[in-house]
N, C-alpha and C positions, 0 to 999 in steps of 0.2 A: 504494500500500500504506500503510495507516495503522499507525503505530508507537506503542507506549506504553512508557515507561521507568519502572522502579521500583527501589528500593534494598532489598536484602534482606541479612540477616546469617545466614550459615551457621554452625551450631553443630557442634562436634566431637562426634560421637555414633556409637554402634553401632546405632542404630535402623535397621531394614532398609531403609527408603525415604528416610531423611533424608540430605541431601547432607553429605559430609564435606569440609571445606576452609576457606578463608579468606573474608573478607567480599567480596562481589561485587555488581556492578550487573547488572541483567537488562533486556534490551531485547527485546521480543517483537513478532512479527507473526502472521498467521493460520497460517503454516506453519513458522516457524523461531523458536526461542527461543535468543538469543545470550547467553552469559555473558561479561562483560567484567571480568576480574580487576583488583584494585587495582594489580597490577604492569604493567598495560597489555596483557596477553596475552588474546587473544580465543579462546574455544572455544564449541562448540555444545552446548547441553544436550539437543538432540535426539539427541546422541550418535551422529552419523554415523561411519562407519568411519575417516575421516581424522582424527578427534579421539580415537580409542581407540588405546591402545598395541598394537602388533602382538603377538599372543599366540595360543596354541592351547589347546584343552581337554584335560584329562587324563581318565583313566578313573574319576575319583572326584568328578565334578561340580566340578572345580577348574580353575584357569587357570595356564598357564605362560607368562610373558612372554618374548618373544624377545630375548635379550641382544644379538644382532647388529643389531637394528633400533631401538635406543633413540634418541630425539631427541637431536641434538647440542647443543641449547641447554638449559641447566638450567631456565630459566623455562618453556620449551615442555614439558619433561618433567613439571614440577610441574603444569601445567595439564592435560595429557593423563592424568596419573596420577589426578587428581581426577575427571575425566570418566569414566575407565575404571572406577574404583571404584564410582561411581554406577551405571554401566551393568551391571557384574557383580552388584551388589547387586540391581538390578531384575530380573535374569535368574535370581536364586536360586542363584548360584554360592556355593561354600564356601571352599576354600583357594586363596590366590594365592601363586605362587612367583615371586619376583623375583630374578634372578641379575644382579649388577652386576660387570662386569669391573673389575680393579684400575685400569685407565686411566680408568674412569668413577666413581671414588671420590667425586667431588664430588656425586653423586646420592644417596649414602647418607643424609646428614642430611635431605634432602627426603623420602625414603621413610619414615624414622623419624618425622618430624613428622606424617606422614599415618597413623601407627599401625602401620607394619610393624615386625617384631621380627627380631633376628638369629637365624638358624638354625645356620649353620656358615660357616667360611671356609677357603679354600685359598690357595695362593700366587698364583693367577691371578684369584681372584674372591671375593666375599662373597655368600652366599645369605640373602635375607630372606623372611619369610612374613607373610601377613595372613589371619586366620581371620574370616570374615564372620558366621556364625550366632551367635545369643545362647546359646551352649552351650559346654562345654569343647571345646577344639581336638582334632580327630581327626588332625591332620597328624603323620606319623611323626617321632620325635625324631631328632636327629643320632646318628651312630654311637656306640655305647656301649662298644665293645671295641676294643683293639688286639690283633693276632694275631702271635705269635712262633713260631719253630721252633727246634728243637735237633736236631743230627745226631749220632747215635751210629754212628761209623764204626770198624769193627774188621777188621783184615787177617788173612791166613792164619797169621800168627805170633802170633796172640792179642794184638795190640797195638792200643790205642785211639788215635785221632787226637784230640789235646788241644791247647788253646791257653791262653795267659795274656793277658788283656786289658790294654791300656795304661791305660784309664780305668775304675776300679772303686772300690767302697767299701773303706774300710780293713779291714773284716771279711773281704773276699775277696782281700786282698793275698797273692800267692804261690800262689793256687789254680790248678791245672790243671783245666780244664773242657772239656766238649764244645763245639764251635762253635755259637753261637746268633745269632739276629737276627730282624728283623721282615720279614714278607712285604710285597711291594709291592702297590699298588692293581691290581686285576684280575690277580692272580697266584695260581696254585694252591699249596696247601700243599706238594705233592710237588716242584714245580719251584722253589719258594722256598727249601726247605731245601738242595737241590742247589746252587743259586746261592750261598747264604750260605757253605756249606762251601768252595766254589770261591774266592769272594772273599777269605775269611779265610786260607785255607791253600794255595790253588793246587791242591788235590787234586780230581780228577774222581771223581764217585760216581754210583751208580745207586740210586734210591729203591726200598726193599723194602716197608716197612710203617710205619704209625703204631702205636707200641707203647703210648703213653699220652698223656694231655694234662692239663695243670694249669689250673685256673680260679682266679684271684685277683681280689679286688675292690678298687677304688679305688687303683690302682697309680700311674698318671701322669695328672695333670690330672683326677682323680676318675673316670677311665675304668677299666674292668675289663680284665683281661689274660688271654688264652688262649695257652698255650704247648704246641705239639704236639711231642712227642718222637718222632723218626723213626729207624728202622733203615736204614742205607745201606751199600751194598757198594762198596768202593774200586775204581776203575778205573785209578788211577795211584798212584805212591809218592813222587814228588819234591815236597817241600814248598816253597812260596814264600809267605812271610809278607806279609800286608797291613800295611804300616808305619803306616797311618793309625789303625787300630783295635787291632791285635794286637801285643803285646810279643814273643811267641815262640810257636812251635808245634812239635810233635814227635809221634812215635809212642811211646806209653808202654805198657809191659806192663800187662795188665789187673789183675794182682794188685797191682802198685804203685799203679795208679790208685785202686783200692778202698781202699788203706791210708791215703790222705791224710786228715789230721785233719779237714779241711773236709768231706770226704765222709762219714767215719764219724760225725762229730758232727752232721750235718744229716739229719734224718729224711726229708725230701723227696728230697734228692740220693741218699741211700742206697737209697731205695725205687726210684728211677728206674733205678739201676745194677742192682739185683736183678732188676727186670723185664727189662732187656735181656739179662742173663745167662741168665735162665729161657728167654727166646726163643731164644737160641743153643743151649740144650739141648733145644729142642722141648718144653718143659714149659709153654709159654705161647704163645698166638697173637695177633698184632696185627691191624691192619686194613689191607688192601691197597686200592689205588685202582681204581675201575671207572667207565668213562664210561657215563652213562645219559641218556636224553632223556625229559622229562616232557611229557605231552599237554596239561598246563595252560598252559604257555607256549611249548612247542615248542623249548626251548633244551636244549643239551647241558650237563651238569654232571658233577661227580665225586662218587660215593658211595663212602664208605669202609666196608668190611665184610670179614669173614674168610670164606674158603672152606676148610673143614676136609677134608683128604684122609684117607682111612681109615688110612694108614700113619703119619700124624702124631698122636702121642699128646698132644693138646692138651686141657686141662680145658674142660669145657662142650660137648664134641663129642657 
């Protein structure tokens, strides 16, 4: 086999077919083109499968790299990442998703050097993306909202379950409020609010309806905030306070709850309480939860809507 060697300089570029990477030496024969990196790592520019990162295709002409099968050696990862990018570019792929577990954090600067950008991070990993086409990226952005829930729990004595939080702004000092919190990943609104009430007060409840929700912009880390106010029916009465978050909790007469200066002086708080009272008097209808399945993805999900019974005199019926 006759071999020929040449020296080439690869330029960092987004040109569709141009190699992205560092300076390399190229050694060719009639069937194989070997790339010998300046770090001594050898890879094949014919891009055989053993030189491409293990990955799968998504439904949008993109690539999802398998985080469980990343090369153990950073130099090998760098070489295969370069080979993989060239291969995916030649195949006309679009978005590349690269999930790096926290124990492989040494690979992050290597990927960033090749043009990957941060998408989001969790406790266990960081997600990076690479958009190949010479056009604005069509990859979905990271989550834009955080979702909270508030539970309005009222017993047969017309008493509301209220809490005082340990950690709050000075403006809310001394305020007795309904239990609130954030829902967890992969948690329903109706199960999340029941859990939050249980964690903060020890009271078991049953979800009845979503009576209102609030949408606020740029609340935490420039993320928007959704807060769902839910009507709950108490199933127990004995309060057990969560010492980590809650200073105190009790059953407070509804009339006393409404008279608090914080409630009377805050338009949003006052409106929420007015809505809950209207629902108790059947002058307002909220949204109950219903399980439905869509034919588009075959998955079951929760749809919130109201079903008006003839005997219930709700506006809009």
